[in-house]
SERO-4910 file (N, C-alpha, C, O; in steps of 0.05 Angstrom, whole numbers):
BEGIN
 pado doro    nc1    nc2    nc3   cac1   cac2   cac3    cc1    cc2    cc3    oc1    oc2    oc3
  Unk    A   -227     71    144   -204     78    124   -200    121    125   -219    135    133
  Unk    A   -171    136    114   -152    146    123   -169    175    100   -155    182     81
  Unk    A   -196    188    104   -184    208     87   -183    241     78   -159    243     86
  Unk    A   -187    261     71   -185    294     80   -193    312     72   -172    322     66
  Unk    A   -205    324     66   -213    353     42   -246    342     49   -263    341     31
  Unk    A   -251    333     76   -300    312     66   -310    342     87   -299    361     98
  Unk    A   -336    332     83   -344    347    110   -360    323    104   -352    305     89
  Unk    A   -390    324    121   -389    299    135   -425    306    146   -436    326    154
  Unk    A   -433    287    142   -461    284    173   -480    262    167   -484    246    149
  Unk    A   -489    266    185   -512    234    198   -517    227    184   -501    233    168
  Unk    A   -536    210    172   -563    213    163   -595    217    177   -604    211    199
  Unk    A   -609    230    150   -625    241    179   -639    269    160   -629    277    139
  Unk    A   -663    280    172   -676    302    156   -657    332    143   -641    331    161
  Unk    A   -651    348    132   -646    370    117   -665    388    102   -684    382     88
  Unk    A   -658    402    105   -679    422     80   -658    442     70   -651    462     83
  Unk    A   -651    437     53   -637    448     29   -646    479     30   -669    487     26
  Unk    A   -624    496     37   -623    527     18   -610    535    -12   -607    557    -22
  Unk    A   -603    511    -22   -587    527    -39   -606    512    -66   -621    495    -57
  Unk    A   -607    514    -90   -626    494   -108   -584    487   -130   -562    499   -130
  Unk    A   -594    463   -142   -579    451   -146   -590    441   -179   -613    434   -186
  Unk    A   -571    444   -192   -593    429   -213   -579    404   -227   -558    402   -238
  Unk    A   -602    385   -221   -591    354   -226   -605    349   -259   -628    351   -265
  Unk    A   -589    345   -270   -606    339   -298   -617    305   -295   -622    296   -272
  Unk    A   -620    291   -315   -638    272   -317   -612    243   -318   -590    240   -330
  Unk    A   -629    227   -300   -596    203   -291   -592    190   -313   -570    180   -319
  Unk    A   -625    187   -335   -620    166   -357   -610    179   -388   -620    174   -411
  Unk    A   -574    209   -373   -575    201   -406   -555    178   -423   -536    163   -421
  Unk    A   -563    182   -429   -544    157   -442   -508    164   -454   -500    183   -468
  Unk    A   -495    145   -443   -472    143   -439   -458    162   -415   -436    173   -415
  Unk    A   -477    163   -395   -468    174   -353   -468    146   -338   -487    134   -329
  Unk    A   -440    136   -338   -438    110   -317   -456    104   -284   -462    116   -264
  Unk    A   -459     79   -295   -486     75   -275   -473     96   -247   -449     94   -244
  Unk    A   -485    110   -232   -477    123   -196   -459    160   -205   -447    177   -191
  Unk    A   -465    158   -227   -452    195   -232   -480    205   -244   -492    187   -255
  Unk    A   -491    228   -245   -507    252   -245   -494    278   -253   -477    286   -237
  Unk    A   -497    291   -274   -488    323   -266   -501    328   -259   -525    321   -261
  Unk    A   -483    354   -238   -487    391   -216   -472    405   -240   -454    404   -256
  Unk    A   -491    419   -231   -484    439   -235   -475    466   -213   -495    473   -201
  Unk    A   -452    480   -206   -443    485   -187   -420    512   -195   -400    512   -209
  Unk    A   -433    534   -180   -420    557   -193   -424    570   -229   -411    587   -241
  Unk    A   -450    552   -240   -436    547   -263   -422    536   -282   -419    544   -305
  Unk    A   -412    517   -271   -395    496   -283   -410    468   -280   -419    461   -258
  Unk    A   -412    451   -305   -418    421   -300   -399    411   -277   -375    416   -274
  Unk    A   -411    401   -267   -387    381   -248   -403    344   -234   -417    341   -215
  Unk    A   -396    330   -247   -399    303   -234   -406    290   -207   -397    274   -190
  Unk    A   -418    300   -210   -427    291   -181   -442    247   -176   -462    236   -186
  Unk    A   -416    236   -156   -408    207   -157   -431    208   -125   -428    221   -105
  Unk    A   -452    187   -133   -462    175   -115   -456    150   -115   -457    133   -132
  Unk    A   -447    147    -86   -436    113    -78   -454    106    -38   -453    118    -17
  Unk    A   -464     88    -46   -466     78    -28   -444     60    -17   -430     46    -31
  Unk    A   -442     62     11   -423     44     33   -437     38     66   -442     51     87
  Unk    A   -439     15     58   -451     -1     79   -441      1    108   -454     -8    127
  Unk    A   -411     18    111   -404     18    124   -409     46    136   -411     52    160
  Unk    A   -409     59    117   -415     93    126   -433     96    144   -454     85    141
  Unk    A   -429    118    176   -443    129    193   -459    148    185   -483    146    191
  Unk    A   -449    170    168   -463    191    156   -466    205    131   -457    189    115
  Unk    A   -472    222    120   -457    234     88   -437    253     81   -437    277     80
  Unk    A   -419    234     77   -392    249     63   -396    261     36   -406    249     17
  Unk    A   -386    288     35   -382    306     12   -348    310      3   -332    324     15
  Unk    A   -345    299    -12   -322    313    -12   -309    325    -47   -328    320    -62
  Unk    A   -296    332    -55   -276    341    -76   -248    325    -92   -226    336    -91
  Unk    A   -253    305   -102   -232    285   -117   -220    307   -135   -228    329   -142
  Unk    A   -195    290   -140   -162    306   -151   -179    312   -184   -168    325   -202
  Unk    A   -202    301   -188   -201    293   -222   -228    323   -230   -234    332   -253
  Unk    A   -239    334   -197   -263    358   -207   -286    343   -189   -298    353   -169
  Unk    A   -289    317   -200   -318    305   -191   -322    299   -165   -309    284   -150
  Unk    A   -345    316   -158   -350    321   -124   -366    278   -122   -367    261   -140
  Unk    A   -373    277    -96   -364    243    -90   -381    240    -58   -374    240    -35
  Unk    A   -405    238    -74   -418    239    -35   -421    192    -25   -425    169    -35
  Unk    A   -416    207      1   -424    167      3   -461    163     29   -471    169     50
  Unk    A   -464    150      4   -492    143     27   -496    127     48   -512    108     42
  Unk    A   -483    126     80   -490    105     92   -518     90     87   -540     95     78
  Unk    A   -501     66    101   -526     40    105   -556     63    123   -557     75    144
  Unk    A   -579     56     94   -601     69    102   -603     91     99   -615    107    114
  Unk    A   -590     94     78   -579    123     71   -611    132     48   -631    117     48
  Unk    A   -608    150     36   -620    153      5   -609    158    -12   -585    156     -7
  Unk    A   -619    170    -50   -599    185    -57   -612    211    -56   -598    232    -59
  Unk    A   -644    212    -52   -643    240    -53   -641    247    -20   -644    271    -16
  Unk    A   -638    235     -3   -625    263     17   -584    265     14   -568    281     25
  Unk    A   -582    248      0   -554    258     -5   -549    277    -25   -528    288    -33
  Unk    A   -579    278    -35   -579    309    -57   -575    325    -45   -557    341    -48
  Unk    A   -605    325    -18   -615    349    -15   -577    363     15   -574    387     22
  Unk    A   -555    333     26   -551    354     36   -520    351     17   -497    345     26
  Unk    A   -526    356    -11   -499    356    -28   -516    393    -43   -500    405    -57
  Unk    A   -525    398    -42   -544    431    -39   -536    441    -16   -533    466    -15
  Unk    A   -532    428      2   -533    446     32   -495    453     30   -481    471     38
  Unk    A   -493    444     25   -449    448     30   -453    455     -6   -437    440    -17
  Unk    A   -463    467    -21   -454    485    -54   -443    497    -40   -439    481    -22
  Unk    A   -431    525    -30   -427    543    -33   -395    521    -21   -378    525    -38
  Unk    A   -390    511    -10   -365    491     17   -368    480    -18   -350    487    -34
  Unk    A   -382    470    -24   -364    454    -52   -355    474    -69   -331    470    -72
  Unk    A   -363    495    -82   -353    521   -102   -326    525    -75   -315    503    -75
  Unk    A   -319    533    -65   -295    538    -43   -272    521    -62   -259    530    -80
  Unk    A   -272    492    -52   -259    478    -69   -258    469   -103   -243    457   -119
  Unk    A   -277    478   -103   -277    481   -137   -260    499   -144   -247    497   -164
  Unk    A   -259    524   -124   -241    542   -142   -211    534   -117   -192    548   -122
  Unk    A   -210    529   -111   -181    527    -89   -168    517   -107   -147    527   -115
  Unk    A   -183    489   -117   -161    471   -132   -160    486   -163   -140    491   -177
  Unk    A   -181    491   -168   -170    503   -202   -141    521   -192   -124    520   -210
  Unk    A   -133    534   -173   -126    557   -170    -94    547   -156    -75    561   -151
  Unk    A    -96    527   -152    -59    498   -141    -50    498   -169    -65    487   -185
  Unk    A    -29    507   -177     -4    505   -181      0    484   -199      9    464   -187
  Unk    A     -5    477   -234      8    448   -240     17    428   -233     40    434   -226
  Unk    A     16    399   -230     26    388   -213     45    371   -233     36    348   -233
  Unk    A     67    373   -250     85    356   -264     84    321   -261     97    308   -245
  Unk    A     74    315   -273     76    284   -272     82    264   -279     71    241   -280
  Unk    A    120    283   -286    139    278   -299    158    279   -272    163    296   -255
  Unk    A    164    256   -277    201    256   -263    228    258   -274    235    238   -287
  Unk    A    242    275   -272    263    267   -287    293    270   -268    294    280   -246
  Unk    A    320    255   -287    326    266   -262    338    301   -261    343    322   -273
  Unk    A    339    291   -245    351    330   -228    315    325   -214    327    333   -193
  Unk    A    291    322   -207    269    326   -193    271    318   -163    288    307   -150
  Unk    A    260    323   -161    254    306   -125    232    306   -114    217    325   -108
  Unk    A    230    278   -111    205    263   -103    221    249    -67    244    245    -60
  Unk    A    190    248    -49    191    241    -36    204    202    -22    189    184    -29
  Unk    A    223    195     -9    221    177      8    228    166     32    251    160     38
  Unk    A    205    161     48    207    151     72    203    187     92    208    184    116
  Unk    A    200    200     87    194    228     88    216    243     84    231    249    103
  Unk    A    220    250     59    248    261     58    253    268     21    255    257     -1
  Unk    A    253    290     32    260    304     -8    283    286    -17    304    286     -4
  Unk    A    280    266    -43    308    264    -39    311    265    -75    294    258    -92
  Unk    A    339    277    -80    338    287   -108    357    257   -137    377    244   -133
  Unk    A    338    259   -162    338    246   -176    362    245   -176    371    264   -163
  Unk    A    383    229   -187    419    232   -194    426    210   -218    437    189   -213
  Unk    A    422    214   -236    431    205   -263    453    193   -263    470    211   -259
  Unk    A    465    172   -265    498    163   -279    497    139   -302    479    125   -310
  Unk    A    526    143   -308    528    115   -331    543     94   -315    565     99   -304
  Unk    A    534     73   -315    551     49   -309    567     32   -328    582     47   -340
  Unk    A    572      7   -337    581    -20   -353    551    -29   -355    546    -42   -375
  Unk    A    533    -24   -340    514    -41   -340    487    -27   -362    474    -36   -381
  Unk    A    489     -7   -349    475     28   -367    478     38   -357    498     35   -344
  Unk    A    452     69   -351    453     92   -337    436     85   -315    421     66   -319
  Unk    A    435     94   -299    436     88   -264    425    111   -266    427    129   -282
  Unk    A    402    106   -232    384    138   -217    399    119   -194    402     95   -189
  Unk    A    409    152   -182    405    136   -150    394    159   -143    399    182   -152
  Unk    A    371    150   -119    368    168   -107    357    160    -70    336    148    -67
  Unk    A    374    166    -48    363    157    -23    384    129    -14    382    110      1
  Unk    A    395    135    -23    407    106    -17    397     82    -44    403     58    -48
  Unk    A    386     93    -52    392     80    -72    383     77   -107    372     91   -124
  Unk    A    394     49   -102    406     46   -150    377     31   -163    362     13   -155
  Unk    A    376     44   -183    360     39   -196    371     31   -233    376     52   -246
  Unk    A    374      8   -246    377      3   -275    352     15   -289    328     11   -285
  Unk    A    365     31   -308    347     44   -323    343     42   -346    366     40   -355
  Unk    A    317     42   -376    342     33   -406    352     69   -407    375     76   -412
  Unk    A    329     91   -401    339    114   -417    339    135   -386    316    138   -377
  Unk    A    362    150   -370    355    156   -359    353    199   -367    355    221   -356
  Unk    A    345    184   -396    342    218   -406    308    232   -411    302    255   -416
  Unk    A    287    203   -406    263    216   -407    239    205   -367    245    205   -343
  Unk    A    222    199   -377    217    214   -356    205    181   -342    193    160   -350
  Unk    A    219    199   -310    235    162   -288    211    156   -282    213    132   -284
  Unk    A    185    160   -275    161    161   -262    165    131   -256    179    121   -239
  Unk    A    140    112   -284    134     89   -288    159     59   -271    156     37   -260
  Unk    A    184     81   -279    205     60   -271    199     67   -227    188     60   -207
  Unk    A    211     80   -235    220     85   -212    185     79   -183    185     75   -158
  Unk    A    169     80   -196    143     76   -173    134     45   -178    125     35   -157
  Unk    A    133     29   -197    146     -5   -192    159      1   -173    146      2   -152
  Unk    A    194      9   -171    212      4   -155    207     11   -121    221      2   -103
  Unk    A    185     28   -117    180     46    -89    151     19    -80    140     16    -59
  Unk    A    147      0   -113    118    -14   -103    138    -19    -85    141     -8    -63
  Unk    A    156    -39    -99    153    -73    -91    179    -56    -68    198    -69    -76
  Unk    A    188    -42    -52    195    -34    -36    181    -26    -11    190    -21     11
  Unk    A    156    -24    -19    132    -13     -7    124    -51      5    108    -53     24
  Unk    A    132    -68     -4    116    -95    -21    133    -95     13    121    -94     35
  Unk    A    168    -96      7    185   -103     31    174    -91     46    154   -104     50
  Unk    A    174    -74     58    174    -60     91    155    -55    104    156    -50    128
  Unk    A    121    -57     81    105    -57    104     93    -76    126     88    -77    150
  Unk    A     90    -97     95     81   -128    119     94   -138    138     86   -143    161
  Unk    A    132   -142    123    133   -134    161    128   -129    177    120   -146    193
  Unk    A    130    -97    184    115    -72    198     92    -89    210     89    -99    232
  Unk    A     79    -89    190     42    -90    201     44   -110    203     25   -117    190
  Unk    A     57   -136    212     59   -159    229     72   -149    267     63   -152    289
  Unk    A     89   -141    258     98   -131    282     81   -105    297     75   -107    321
  Unk    A     74    -84    283     47    -63    304     32    -86    310     28    -85    334
  Unk    A     21   -109    298     -5   -139    304     -4   -134    321    -18   -120    335
  Unk    A     21   -149    328     25   -177    342     34   -146    367     15   -134    375
  Unk    A     45   -142    370     48   -120    398     15   -110    406     11    -92    423
  Unk    A     -5   -122    392    -27    -96    399    -45   -124    403    -69   -122    409
  Unk    A    -33   -155    400    -48   -176    402    -69   -201    387    -77   -224    392
  Unk    A    -72   -170    356    -93   -191    346    -80   -196    318    -57   -187    319
  Unk    A    -88   -209    291    -90   -220    276    -85   -213    250    -92   -189    248
  Unk    A    -78   -219    231    -83   -210    203    -68   -231    195    -47   -243    200
  Unk    A   -101   -232    172    -99   -258    166    -84   -246    123    -73   -261    106
  Unk    A    -89   -225    122    -70   -219     91    -53   -175    103    -50   -158    119
  Unk    A    -49   -183     81    -34   -153     77    -31   -153     59    -13   -166     49
  Unk    A    -51   -136     40    -37   -131      7    -25   -102     -3    -42    -85      5
  Unk    A     -7    -91    -13    -13    -72    -18     -8    -66    -46      5    -75    -64
  Unk    A    -33    -34    -40    -38    -30    -72    -41     -6    -93    -35     15    -82
  Unk    A    -49     -2   -120    -47     29   -132    -68     44   -111    -91     44   -120
  Unk    A    -66     53    -96    -96     59    -89    -94     85    -92    -72     95    -89
  Unk    A   -118    103    -96   -113    141   -102   -135    147    -88   -149    163   -100
  Unk    A   -147    141    -60   -167    158    -54   -162    164    -28   -168    184    -15
  Unk    A   -142    131    -19   -143    124      4   -112    111     14    -94    104     -1
  Unk    A   -111    110     46    -84    102     61    -84     86     60    -65     74     67
  Unk    A   -108     72     50   -112     42     65   -132     39     77   -145     55     91
  Unk    A   -139      2     68   -171      6     91   -164    -32     97   -146    -45     88
  Unk    A   -193    -44    120   -180    -47    129   -215    -77    124   -232    -63    134
  Unk    A   -227   -100    117   -241   -122    119   -242   -127    152   -225   -124    169
  Unk    A   -263   -135    155   -275   -148    173   -269   -183    174   -276   -197    192
  Unk    A   -249   -195    142   -242   -211    145   -203   -204    155   -183   -213    143
  Unk    A   -203   -188    176   -173   -194    181   -163   -191    152   -156   -212    141
  Unk    A   -161   -167    137   -142   -171    113   -145   -140    113   -167   -129    116
  Unk    A   -117   -122    109   -113    -95    114    -95    -91     86    -75   -105     83
  Unk    A   -104    -70     61    -94    -68     46    -84    -40     38   -100    -21     34
  Unk    A    -56    -38     36    -45     -6     38    -33     -3     15    -24    -18     -3
  Unk    A    -35     30     20    -23     52    -22      4     45    -16     18     48      4
  Unk    A      8     36    -33     40     30    -41     58     50    -30     80     46    -20
  Unk    A     45     76    -32     60    108    -24     67    120     -3     80    140      0
  Unk    A     50     98     18     54     99     51     89    102     49     99    112     69
  Unk    A    108     95     25    134     79     36    157    115     27    181    119     28
  Unk    A    135    132     20    136    160     16    136    177     41    140    201     43
  Unk    A    131    159     57    124    175     77    136    181    110    157    170    103
  Unk    A    141    188    135    154    190    148    144    169    167    121    161    171
  Unk    A    164    161    176    160    127    196    134    136    210    114    124    202
  Unk    A    130    155    230    108    170    245     80    165    235     61    159    248
  Unk    A     83    169    205     60    169    194     45    149    180     22    140    178
  Unk    A     66    145    173     69    109    167     55     88    168     43     74    152
  Unk    A     62     87    214     51     76    229     24     76    237      8     58    242
  Unk    A     24    113    236     -1    118    247    -26    102    225    -49     93    230
  Unk    A     -8    106    198    -36     95    178    -50     75    190    -74     71    189
  Unk    A    -21     51    208    -23     30    187    -23     13    223    -11     -7    230
  Unk    A    -40     30    237    -54     31    271    -78     36    269    -97     29    283
  Unk    A    -76     49    247   -116     73    243   -132     35    227   -155     27    229
  Unk    A   -111     24    215   -127     11    202   -133    -21    219   -149    -39    214
  Unk    A   -115    -19    236   -108    -43    252   -138    -43    283   -151    -61    293
  Unk    A   -136    -23    285   -152     -9    311   -186    -21    292   -205    -28    307
  Unk    A   -188    -21    272   -205    -25    257   -234    -52    263   -258    -56    262
  Unk    A   -196    -67    270   -206    -97    282   -213   -102    303   -214   -126    308
  Unk    A   -220    -83    325   -238    -72    333   -250    -60    338   -259    -60    361
  Unk    A   -255    -49    327   -279    -30    326   -287    -13    285   -281      6    271
  Unk    A   -301    -33    286   -311    -28    254   -318     -5    233   -330      0    212
  Unk    A   -303      6    255   -321     40    242   -311     61    252   -291     59    266
  Unk    A   -321     87    247   -307    111    259   -313    117    280   -310    140    287
  Unk    A   -320    102    294   -344    111    319   -316    134    338   -296    146    331
  Unk    A   -330    132    361   -319    161    387   -296    131    411   -273    137    419
  Unk    A   -310    101    419   -284     88    406   -268     82    393   -244     88    396
  Unk    A   -276     71    379   -251     73    350   -228     89    363   -213     80    380
  Unk    A   -230    125    345   -213    145    354   -207    125    386   -192    106    386
  Unk    A   -217    132    402   -211    121    440   -179     99    423   -155    102    428
  Unk    A   -188     85    411   -174     65    407   -154     68    391   -138     50    390
  Unk    A   -151     90    374   -134    102    364   -115    114    361    -97    115    344
  Unk    A   -123    133    399   -113    148    403    -98    150    427    -92    170    439
  Unk    A    -84    103    438    -77    101    454    -53     84    458    -35     80    475
  Unk    A    -65     69    414    -40     63    411    -21     80    392      1     73    382
  Unk    A    -38    108    390    -19    127    370    -26    153    382    -45    167    375
  Unk    A    -17    156    394    -18    181    420    -10    218    402    -15    241    411
  Unk    A     -1    212    386     -1    236    371      1    232    337     18    240    321
  Unk    A    -23    217    333    -33    219    309    -46    234    291    -51    230    267
  Unk    A    -52    263    313    -58    293    309    -40    307    278    -47    318    257
  Unk    A    -10    297    295     22    302    287      8    295    263     -2    313    249
  Unk    A      5    261    255      1    242    232     -6    265    217      7    280    202
  Unk    A    -41    265    229    -55    270    204    -54    290    189    -61    291    165
  Unk    A    -43    311    206    -37    341    192    -14    338    169    -16    350    148
  Unk    A      4    322    175     29    310    156     15    316    134     12    337    122
  Unk    A     -4    274    129    -16    282    110    -48    291     96    -65    284     79
  Unk    A    -45    307    111    -70    340     90    -47    364     86    -53    375     65
  Unk    A    -27    375     95     -7    381     78      2    369     56      6    382     35
  Unk    A      7    348     57     21    329     34     -5    306     17      0    283     11
  Unk    A    -34    323     11    -45    309     -1    -47    296    -21    -59    275    -25
  Unk    A    -21    320    -43    -19    309    -64     -2    290    -73      6    287    -97
  Unk    A      3    276    -53     15    251    -63      1    220    -75     12    204    -91
  Unk    A    -28    219    -61    -51    210    -69    -53    209   -108    -46    191   -123
  Unk    A    -61    230   -114    -56    244   -135    -33    247   -154    -36    263   -173
***
């Protein structure tokens, strides 16, 4: 899995230097695995998530403002809380940066610019005998009304494009590496670009259709290499570098455009 904006540490002993207030876990109405966390005078949801594939504790701040700590195999919730406590200052900085970011509009209107295959393209409206149309990056989409929010219709169209383009590209790259992929799904993932199961299923984010070809291929190769190393060990990254020597450039692009996942 590919993620950004996180801190991590392998499971083990840790002495917290910063005290963080944890309230009772059995508060009525609290979802399972979520507990309140006090950071800089602000109450933040803390999500405790176990992942048997994880090799270390991982802390990240989600786009919705919740903190999520991944607990590796053999880890404990108590150790996860100590890990979070040790990164209290980091988490507070991330919250301040998140609050300082300008609000990103969630509506796509005629005249807006969106990413398609790595390029910013403008949404242009026109009328035809069949009704209103939206033109962008060589694509033409008929819509009931071109004056309102175009995002739902455009996202469905981009998802269809992703299904059409990502699946054959995965199979092409897999064949070149002598790998067998049993299934490819294209989903609406909110926190990752892709994942790979031990059974040979690749799940890909439809938003990859918005990234440049070299970034798309890096994600696909990253997930394919999990068929050889189902972890993020040094051996895994050696495989990634072998098949995608400039993967660091792709990672940089993904970090610079992390808001595509939000």
